N, C-alpha and C positions, 0 to 999 in steps of 0.2 A: 290538312290540305295545303299544298304549296301555292303561294301567290305568285303573280307575275314578277314582282320585285325579288322574291326569293329565288325563282328560277333564273332571273337575270344575274343575280349575285353568284349563284352556283356556276353558271356558264362562264362568268368572268373569272372566278377562282380557278376553274378547270383550265381555261386558256392560259391564265397567268402561270399556273404551275407547269404546264407543258412548255411554255415559252421560256420561263426561267430555267428549267432543266436543260432545254436545248441551247439557249443563247447565253444564259447567265442573267442575273438580276440587273446589273449595271447596263447591259446592252439591250434590255427590253424596255420599251417606253409604254406609257398608257395608250398611245396611238396604235402601237403594235397589238396590244391586247384588244383594243376596240376593233381593229380590223379583223382579228381572229374570230370575234363573236358577232360581227356585223352591226356594231354600234358606233356611235361617235365617241371621240375622246371625252367630250363633256359628259356623256352618259356614264362612262366608266368612272370618271372623276366624281360624279355624284355619289356613287356607291363606295368608292375607295380613293379618297384623297387625303393626304398625299399617298404616293405609291407604297410607302412602307406599311400602310394599313393592310394592303394586300399580303405582304410578306408576313405580318403578324398573324393574320387569320390563317394563312397556310401553315404556320409554325405550331399553332395550338394543338392539333392532334399529336404531333411529334413530341411536344412538351409534356403532354399527359403521359405518353409512353415512356418518356425519359424519366419522369418522376417514379413511375412504376419500376423501371429498371434499376434506378438508384436505390429504391427501397427494398429491392429483392434481396433475400438472404440466401446465398448459394452455399453457405456452410463451408467455405473454403474450397469448393469444387471448381477448379479452374476451367475444366471442360464445360460445365454448365454455364459458367460466366461467359466464356467465349461464344458458346452457342446462342445465348440470349442476346449478346451484343451483335453478332452477325445478323440475327433475325431483325433486330431493331434497325440497323443501318440499311439493310436491303428494303425493309418495309417503308422506310422514310428517305430513300435515297434522293429523290427529287428535292426534298426539303433540305437534306444535308448538303447538297451541292450549293443551294442558296446560302446556307449558313457558312460553309467552309470557304467557298471561293468568293462570295460576293458581299455578304453583310459583315462578317466579323473576322478580323485577323486577331485571334484570341490573345496572343501574347502582347499586342500593342493596345488592347482595348482599355478605355478609361473606366473607372468605377461607375457602376450603375448602368452600363451599356449592355446591349445584346451580346457583344463580344466578351464581356466579363462573364455573363451567364454561360456562354459557350466554353470559356476557359474553365469555369467551375465544374461544369458537366464533364469535360475532358479529364480534369484532374481527379474527379471522383471515380470515373470509369477506370482510369489508370490504377488508382488505389485498389479497386476491386480485382483488377488483373494481377497486380504484383504483391498485394498484401501490405501489412503495416511497416515491415522492416526489411525491404527488398535488398538483395545484394546487387552488384553491378549487372550480372547476367540477367536477372529478373527485370531490372529496369530497362535494359536494352530490348529484351523480348517484348515487354509491355509496349514500349514506343513503336517497335516494329509492327505489332498487331494493329495499333491505332493507325499507323501510317498506311498499312495495307488496306484496312477498311475504308479509310478516307479516300484514298486515290482509287481503290477498287470500285467504289460506288459512284464516285464523281465522273469517272471516265468510261463508264459502261452503261450509260443511260439508254443506249440503243439495244441492249440485250434484254431478254426476258428475265424477270426477277428470279425465277426458279434457278436458272442457269447461274446467275450471279451469286445467289445464296450458296448453291452447292460448291462452286469454285472457291468462294471466299472462306467458307467453312473449312474446306480442306487446307487452304493456304494458312489460315490463322491457327488451326490446330497443329500444323506442321511447325510453324514458328514457335508455338508454345511447347512443342515436342510432346503432344498428347496423342 
């Protein structure tokens, strides 16, 4: 049975995810989230202070899926790898916007930071796409796929997930020439 506190946390998380996706993490305050759920800023802060605790809780399901994706063995099947990656980014596009645009600039991230974890994930996904000893063409295609996925999900939050998935899958398969 869900308690009132659990319901409040759930409502806060839902509002935060929506506002972060719409405005970005940096431009969304605890007061904005409070207004969206009809609470005071103090009430939101009681559940999630500092604001990065909200982000951490929103990231948890994506992190679990990320570990599953990284642990998957696609047996060298590039198409299966791309399809799994597209499914992941569309399923977690609100969280990816938070990661990509607001929390971590992966290349500048210090050791032990969220940005370092993002960089590690990105590099491991790239390795799955391009293999252990890629030529220049494979490296270019791999980075093009990651770029298309990143920008494709970050800037299409207003579109239905099914439409984004279908279009991104076609685009990334075309980049990979599959």
